N, C-alpha and C positions, 0 to 999 in steps of 0.2 A: 739306853735300853728302851725299847718301845713299851708303851702302856696300852692295855686293852681299853677300847672305847666303850663307854656306856651306851645304852640304847638311844639316849637323847643325843649324845655326841655323834653317833652313827647317823641318826636322822638329820641332824643339822649339816653334817659334812656331805651327806648324800644329796641334800637339797642344793647345796652350793655347787657340787660337782655336776649335777644334772641341769642347772639353771640355763634356760634358753635352748635346750636340746629337744629335738623331736622325740616322741616316745620310743621309737625303734632304735634311737641312739643313746638311750639312757642306761646307766648302771642300775643294777637291782641287787637286793640282798637275798641270798638263799642260804638259810641256816647261819653259819658263821663265816660266810664268804661274800665278797663283793664280786659280782659277775657281769659280764658283758660279752656280746658277740660282735666282732669287727668284720666287716665285709669290704673287700678290695676289688679292683678291676681285674686282677689276674693273680696267679700263684706267685709270680716273681715279686709283685708289689706286697703281697702278704708276707712273703719270706723276708723281703727287705725291711719291712716294718718290724718284724720280729728281731731281726739283727740289730736294728737301732735300739729297740727296747731292751735287748739283752745287755747292751752297754750301760744303759741307765740302771738296770736291775743290779748289775755288778757295783756301780757307784753307790747305790743305796744299800747294798748287801741285802737285797730283798728280792726273791725270785718268784715269778708267777707260776701257777699251774696253768698250762695252756695246751690247746689241741688244735692242730691245723689240718684242714682238708681243702685243697685247691685254694680258693680265694677267701676262705673263712677262717677266722681264728677265734676260738672260744676261750675266754680268759676267766680264771677264778683267782681271787686274791684273798689271802688270809695270813695272819702272822702266827706261825706255829709256836713261837716262843711264848706268846701270851694266850694261846688257845682261843683266838678270836680276831677281830678286826682292830687295827691300830692306825695311827697316823701314817705309817709306812705304806699301808694299802692305798690310802687316798693320795699320797705323794706319787706312787707309781701309776695309779689310775689317771692322775692329771697328766703325767708324761705320755701315757698311752694315747689319751685324747689329743694332746698337742701334736703328736707326730702322725696321727691317723688321717 
C-alpha cells in the first residue's frame, strides 16, 4: 500500500525528478497533484506515448489523470487511496519522462 508523502518528501523527490531539466520540462506541484504538460511532434506520437504509458500504469496499478489535444498531453498524478502524492506518482512520472 502506498503511503502519502510529507511536504519534505515531495520536495526532495521533485528536486530529483526535475534534476537537469529545462524549466518548461519540469514537473510542478498543484495542490495535491504532480503535474506536467508533454508536447510531441504530432498527434500520433502523443497517442503512441499514451499507449506506452498505459501499459506501465497497469503494471503499477496506478492510473494518471490526463487530457490530450493534438500533440499535447496534460498529466496530473495523485494517489487517491492516500488523498495525496505518494511514491507511485513519482514512479509513474519517471516512466513518463523516460518514454517522452
